[in-house]
C-alpha positions as CSV (number, residue, x, y, z in Angstrom):
1,M,0.0,0.0,-0.1
2,A,3.0,2.3,0.8
3,N,4.3,2.1,-3.0
4,R,0.9,2.4,-4.0
5,G,0.6,5.9,-2.1
6,M,3.8,7.1,-3.2
7,K,3.2,6.7,-7.2
8,K,0.4,8.8,-6.3
9,W,1.4,11.7,-4.9
10,R,4.5,11.6,-7.4
11,A,2.4,12.3,-10.2
12,C,1.8,15.5,-8.3
13,A,5.5,16.8,-8.0
14,S,4.9,19.1,-11.0
15,M,2.1,21.3,-9.7
16,P,4.7,23.7,-7.9
17,E,6.3,24.0,-11.4
18,Q,2.7,24.6,-13.3
19,Y,2.0,26.6,-10.8
20,I,4.7,29.3,-11.0
21,G,4.2,29.2,-14.9
22,L,1.1,30.3,-14.6
23,Q,1.9,33.3,-12.1
24,E,4.7,34.2,-14.7
25,V,1.4,34.1,-16.9
26,I,-0.7,36.2,-15.1
27,N,2.3,38.6,-14.4
28,K,2.9,39.5,-17.5
29,Q,-0.7,40.0,-18.2
30,V,-1.1,42.8,-15.4
31,E,2.1,44.6,-16.9
32,V,2.0,48.2,-17.4
33,P,4.4,50.1,-19.2
34,Q,6.9,52.8,-17.2
35,P,4.8,56.0,-17.9
36,L,7.3,59.0,-19.1
37,L,7.1,62.0,-17.2
38,T,8.3,65.3,-18.4
39,E,11.1,67.4,-17.1
40,E,8.7,69.7,-15.3
41,Q,7.0,66.5,-13.3
42,M,10.7,65.2,-12.4
43,E,11.5,68.7,-11.5
44,Q,8.3,69.0,-9.1
45,I,9.1,65.4,-8.0
46,I,12.2,66.3,-6.9
47,F,10.8,69.7,-5.0
48,T,8.7,67.4,-3.1
49,L,11.5,64.9,-1.9
50,I,13.6,67.4,-1.2
51,E,10.8,69.6,0.8
52,A,10.0,66.1,2.6
53,L,13.9,65.6,3.4
54,H,14.1,68.9,5.1
55,T,10.7,69.0,7.1
56,N,10.7,65.2,7.8
57,K,7.2,65.0,6.3
58,Q,5.7,61.4,4.8
59,V,5.0,61.1,1.4
60,Y,3.7,58.7,-0.6
61,L,5.9,57.2,-3.3
62,T,4.2,55.6,-6.4
63,Y,7.4,54.0,-8.7
64,Y,7.3,51.6,-11.6
65,K,9.3,48.2,-11.0
66,N,9.1,44.8,-13.3
67,G,6.1,45.9,-15.0
68,Q,3.6,47.3,-12.3
69,R,3.1,50.7,-10.4
70,I,4.0,50.4,-6.7
71,T,3.0,52.9,-3.7
72,E,4.8,52.9,-0.4
73,T,4.5,55.3,2.5
74,G,7.5,56.8,4.2
75,F,10.3,59.4,5.0
76,I,13.4,60.6,2.6
77,Q,16.3,60.5,4.0
78,F,18.7,61.5,0.9
79,V,18.5,62.8,-2.1
80,D,20.9,63.4,-5.1
81,S,19.6,64.9,-8.5
82,L,22.2,64.9,-10.3
83,G,23.4,61.0,-9.3
84,N,19.9,60.3,-10.0
85,L,19.4,58.5,-6.8
86,F,17.2,58.6,-3.5
87,V,16.9,57.0,0.2
88,F,13.5,56.5,1.7
89,I,12.8,54.9,4.9
90,D,9.5,53.0,4.2
91,E,6.6,53.4,7.2
92,V,5.9,49.6,7.2
93,F,8.9,47.8,7.9
94,E,11.1,50.4,8.4
95,L,13.9,49.8,6.1
96,K,15.8,51.9,4.0
97,N,15.4,51.6,0.6
98,K,17.9,53.2,-2.3
99,M,16.1,53.7,-5.5
100,K,16.5,55.8,-8.6
101,L,14.9,58.9,-9.3
102,S,13.7,57.9,-13.1
103,E,11.8,55.1,-11.6
104,L,9.6,57.2,-9.4
105,I,5.8,58.0,-11.1
106,D,4.7,60.7,-8.7
107,A,6.0,62.1,-5.1
108,H,3.0,63.7,-2.8
109,F,2.6,64.5,0.6
110,V,0.8,62.5,2.9
């Protein structure tokens, strides 16, 4: 009987791989293209980040990553507009996140 049980479960061994494949298909379907911002929009985002840095105000950050728009809330710790870099501490896990300014789509105060 034990051998029969093993054969029964062996047939399902490929299921996790199928789920991974299905998840990849689903992820491809929900991908969105990265929005292109005007120079004025980018300047406004940088201005908001710098103001948030100096006033220690919390901001909503929307950024583009792996075909998706992601929004997080956090505090700005560092901004380098010439180096295309900023650092924020997210509200949920209180982790430092280093990110490129070019990935940002929007930034506004909470």
